N, C-alpha and C positions, 0 to 999 in steps of 0.2 A: 538706253541700249542699240547698237549699231539695227538700224533697220534691214540691212541690207543683209546682216548675220540671219537675224531672224526668215527673211525668206527664204537664203539658202538653206537654213535649217528644215524649215518646214518642206523645201521642195525635195531633199533628200530623202526623208520621209514619207512622203506621197510616192517618189518612185519605189521604194521599199516596199511599200504594201500594194502597190499595183503588180508588181511582180509576183501576185497569184492568179492571175489576168491570163501572164506568160505561161504557167502550170498548166490553165485550162485549157490553153489553145493546142501547148502542145500534147494532151490528152487526148483533144477533139478530132485533131487536123491527123492525127495518126492511128493505124491499127494496130501499132505495137510502141509499148511504154518502152524508151531507150534506157532499162535500167542500168548499163555500165554509164552511162551519159551521167545521168542523176547519182550513182553511186560517186565519181569522182568530184562530181558539184558539189554534194552534199559534205565531204571529207574537206574539200577546198575550203567551203562555208566556215566550217568549223575550226579548220586550220586559220583561216582570220582571225575566227573570234576569239580563239585562245591567246594565239600569238600577242594581239592587242591589247587583249585584255590584262595578261600578265606583266606588258614590258612597257603599258603605256598609261590604258584606263587605271588598273588601280595604283598604280607610282604616281598621276597625277592627283587623285584622290588623296592618297598620302600625303603630298605635298601640301596641296591648299588645306588640309585638315592640321597640319603641326604647323601650319606656317600662324594660324589663329588658335589652336589650342595648346600650342607648344608640343617638342618632339615627343615626349612621353604620352602623352593624352590624344595627340594625335593619330600617332600609330597603331594607339586600340582603338581609336574610334574609326580608324580606315579598316581595320579591321572586322567591327563589328556591323561596320555598314555592308562588307564584302558577305557575310554571312546571310546577314537578313535577306540583303537582292538574291543569295541561294533561296533561302526559308521561302518568302515571297513567291517566287515562281513555282517553287514545289507544291505549294498549297494549290495555287493553281491550278497546274497538272492534277491535282490530286482530285478538284471536283469535278472536273474533264473526264466522262466515263471511258475507259481504255478501247470502245468499241467505235469510238468517237473522236479518239484524239487526231488530231491532223497533222499527224507522225506515224500513224500507222500505215502500214504500205498497201496500197491499192493500186492495180494496175490495171490497163484498159481489157488485157488479155484474161483477164478474171471475170470479168461484168460481162464481155460480151459472149451471148448467146442464153440470156437469161431469160427464165419464162416469166407467164404472168405471174403467177403467185409468190416473188420475190420481188416485186416491184415495188409495194409498199414499203416492205421491210429496205430498199432501195433509196428509196425517196428519205426515210425518216433517215438513217447514214448519214447520207448527204445536207440534208440539212441541221441535223446536231451538228454535223461537222463544221458548215458552213459558221453557225454560232462558236463550236469553240474554237475554231480560226479568229473569229471577230474575238473574243476574251482574251485569247495568248498573244494577241497581235498587240493589245492596247497598252500594256505596260512595256513591248520590246518599243511603240512608237512613241512613249515617252524618252526612253533611253536613247534613239536614236536622236532626238529630238536636242536633246541635252548635251549630248555629246560632240554635236555638231554647231551648235549654242558657242559652247566652251572652246572649240579646236574645229573648227572647217575639215583642215585635213584629216582630223583624227574623226570626222564625222561622216565624209564621204569613206571611209572604210568602213566605218560600221553598218553605214546604209545599204552597203554592198553586201556586205557580209548576211543583212538580215534578207535583203532582196533575192540571192541566191536560194537562203532558206526554207523561203517563202512560194517558192516556183511548184516541188513537191505539196506544200500547201494546197496550192490552186488544183493539182492533180486529185488530190483526195475528196475536194469539193466536188469537180464536175464529173468525173467518172462517175460516181454512182446515180448522180442526177442526171445524166442523158440518158443510161440504161433503164431510169423509172420511167422517164419522160419523153425519151425519143426525140428531144430537142436541145440542142446543141446552143440555141441562143438560151434559153433556159440556163442551163449547165453552167455558160460563161457568165449569164450575169449575176447569177448567186455566189460564182467564185470571187466574180470582179467586187462586187460588194462587199464580201464579206473582208477584203484587203483592206478596204476603205477603215476600218477600225485603229489601222495604224496612222495616217493622218490626224485621224479623231483624239489617239492619244495622245500626238505633239498637241493641235490646239488647246486640249482640255491643260495639257501639262503648261504650256505657255500663260494660259486666263489665270490658273490658280498656283502657280509655282512663281510666274514670273514677280510678284509683288514678294517674296519671302527671299528672292536669290540672292548670295552674298558667297565669300568664298568658302562659308564652314558648308552652306546647303550645295555649293557645286562639289564639294569635296566627299559629301555625303553620299550625294548622289552618281557621282562618280564610282565611288568604292562601288556601289550598290547596280550599280550598270555592269562593272567587272562582276560580280557575282551571278548574277542573270544572264549574261553571256558564255560564262564556264560550263552553270548548268544546263544551259539550250543544247551546248556543243557535247557533253559528256553522258547526256541523259537523254536526248531526241537524235542531235544529228549523228553523229557517227554510230549508234544503233541501227539509225534507218537508211545510214549509207550501206550497212555491211547488209542489208536485208534485199537491199535492190541490186546490190551486185556482190563483186567477190570480194573479200578481206584485206587481199593486198590492192585492188582498186581505191579504196577508201581511204587506207593507208598513205597512199602515193597522193591520192587530194590533198590529205591534211598537211604534209610536208609539202605539196608545191603552194597552200594558201600560206602558210607561215613563212615559204620562201619568199614568196608575193609579199607578203605584208614586211616582212624585214627589209626587203631591196624598197618598197616605197617608202618608208618612213625614213631610211638612208638618205635616199634621194632627197624627200623635203627638208631636210634639218639644216 
């Protein structure tokens, strides 16, 4: 396998994971959360994920499986892998308490002025959210890495979408920790570290999956990645986008994300 492709895939996954740090900086350097921007950005990320999942990733996975297993068996395997990806990320979400879910909306304004009696609860919220982000980002890291390994152009799109949706995760970690401790450094460090599970997932995926990678395995993983990204978009990104801002802003972001993704894929043909 081309070492340059492996390095690019890992670099893209690292970029996506470190976006949690961008989210924490946005929260810590301002007295007001830019909710309209986040609403459009989350919708944009969902648009990219949905479009690329159905138009590119699932199609590539299906083609790889059909080439190995035959037309009928390959089509069934692709559908099975797609819903396996949805089930996998749904189970992970189920294991994370809703109060610590990294996609629950937390803003700078709601935490400001917190009294002493709430600080212990805020610290607990921040720590558990960081843990939830780490668990949640792990399969996303594998997804971004494998996508980039199979198709670098596709990997860039996937990494960009994941990076955008990691920004509010960084906010969700940093805001409660800052108002619990009063330390911007601690809040940023915890948020930053929670995002490192993304490249960690890529590394583990590389060392454990590399020996099993074949056309059939690539096809299965691609179809499963499509399922994971569709679930994230519908269950997490779009609801969070609507919470952060107005309904029409999230839909505008969604359409823009699809349009940008469609245009970029056409230009790369």
